[in-house]
BADREN-510748 format. One line per 8 residues: for each residue x, y, z of C-alpha. Coordinates in steps of 0.25 Angstrom, whole numbers, padded with zeros to 4 digits. Example, Ala and Ser with C-alpha at 12.3 -4.5 7.8 and 13.67 -1.06 7.14 Angstrom:
0049 -0018 0031  0055 -0004 0029 $
//
This chain:
-0218 -0507 0123  -0226 -0503 0111  -0235 -0491 0113  -0248 -0494 0121  -0261 -0493 0114  -0269 -0481 0119  -0279 -0490 0126  -0275 -0493 0141 $
-0281 -0508 0139  -0270 -0516 0132  -0271 -0531 0133  -0258 -0537 0129  -0255 -0550 0135  -0267 -0553 0144  -0271 -0564 0148  -0259 -0571 0143 $
-0248 -0562 0150  -0244 -0566 0164  -0245 -0556 0175  -0232 -0559 0182  -0221 -0556 0171  -0209 -0561 0179  -0216 -0574 0183  -0220 -0576 0169 $
-0206 -0573 0163  -0200 -0583 0173  -0211 -0594 0169  -0208 -0591 0154  -0193 -0593 0156  -0196 -0606 0163  -0205 -0610 0152  -0195 -0607 0141 $
-0184 -0614 0149  -0193 -0627 0150  -0194 -0626 0135  -0179 -0626 0133  -0178 -0611 0129  -0172 -0599 0136  -0179 -0586 0140  -0168 -0576 0137 $
-0167 -0562 0143  -0173 -0556 0130  -0185 -0566 0129  -0188 -0564 0144  -0187 -0549 0142  -0196 -0549 0129  -0206 -0558 0137  -0206 -0548 0148 $
-0209 -0537 0139  -0221 -0544 0133  -0226 -0548 0146  -0225 -0533 0151  -0231 -0527 0138  -0245 -0521 0139  -0247 -0524 0124  -0242 -0534 0113 $
-0227 -0530 0111  -0220 -0528 0098  -0206 -0534 0097  -0199 -0520 0095  -0206 -0515 0107  -0200 -0527 0115  -0186 -0524 0109  -0187 -0509 0114 $
-0190 -0514 0128  -0179 -0524 0129  -0171 -0514 0137  -0158 -0520 0142  -0158 -0531 0132  -0147 -0523 0123  -0146 -0530 0110  -0160 -0535 0109 $
-0164 -0533 0094  -0177 -0536 0087  -0173 -0550 0083  -0171 -0553 0098  -0185 -0548 0102  -0191 -0556 0091  -0183 -0569 0095  -0188 -0567 0109 $
-0202 -0565 0105  -0202 -0578 0096  -0196 -0586 0108  -0207 -0580 0117  -0218 -0584 0107  -0212 -0598 0104  -0212 -0600 0120  -0227 -0595 0121 $
-0223 -0583 0129  -0227 -0573 0119  -0237 -0571 0107  -0235 -0562 0095  -0248 -0554 0090  -0245 -0554 0075  -0254 -0543 0071  -0248 -0534 0082 $
-0234 -0539 0079  -0233 -0540 0095  -0230 -0550 0106  -0237 -0553 0119  -0232 -0562 0130  -0240 -0575 0133  -0242 -0580 0147  -0246 -0594 0143 $
-0233 -0600 0138  -0236 -0613 0146  -0246 -0617 0135  -0247 -0615 0120  -0259 -0607 0116  -0263 -0599 0104  -0264 -0584 0106  -0276 -0576 0103 $
-0274 -0561 0104  -0285 -0551 0104  -0280 -0538 0098  -0287 -0525 0100  -0288 -0516 0088  -0291 -0504 0097  -0281 -0504 0108  -0271 -0514 0102 $
-0271 -0523 0114  -0269 -0538 0113  -0275 -0549 0122  -0272 -0564 0121  -0285 -0573 0122  -0284 -0587 0125  -0294 -0592 0115  -0292 -0607 0118 $
-0303 -0612 0109  -0299 -0604 0098  -0284 -0610 0099  -0290 -0624 0100  -0298 -0622 0088  -0286 -0616 0080  -0278 -0628 0084  -0289 -0637 0079 $
-0291 -0630 0066  -0276 -0629 0063  -0274 -0644 0066  -0286 -0647 0056  -0278 -0639 0046  -0266 -0648 0048  -0259 -0636 0055  -0251 -0638 0068 $
-0253 -0625 0075  -0242 -0621 0085  -0248 -0608 0089  -0257 -0597 0085  -0259 -0582 0088  -0273 -0577 0085  -0275 -0562 0084  -0289 -0556 0086 $
-0291 -0541 0083  -0303 -0533 0089  -0306 -0524 0101  -0302 -0528 0115  -0312 -0528 0127  -0307 -0514 0132  -0308 -0507 0118  -0321 -0513 0116 $
-0327 -0508 0129 $
//
């Protein structure tokens, strides 16, 4: 994957990332099938790489780690990432141009990421009241929100200590 920040305390997918990768991959495949889609070998491998990553992963890092997938090219990885985002299995952190897995695909939610300017870690926060307020405010503006990713920059608890 991408180079690790110098700090040993990286928060990537917590608390959103499942602990048992294989079980989650099987559950994700069942979820995708129930929705009438297919979890291809590349999509599954990209999701596994996201789940196993200690930090948000860039598309080209994922591509470099798709060993055994022979003809995988950048568009292949981007299509897989788009599919995983649409399925609720991954989020893109725009300011980092990187992706993280999401273990809460069973329900739709807005992702709020806390991004540490010191160590480069990113942690997903379930800001339920913030998400609800955003839905109310966007609806009042006549906008039908389908999803949102909010990025908050600052210093994580470990770097602040």
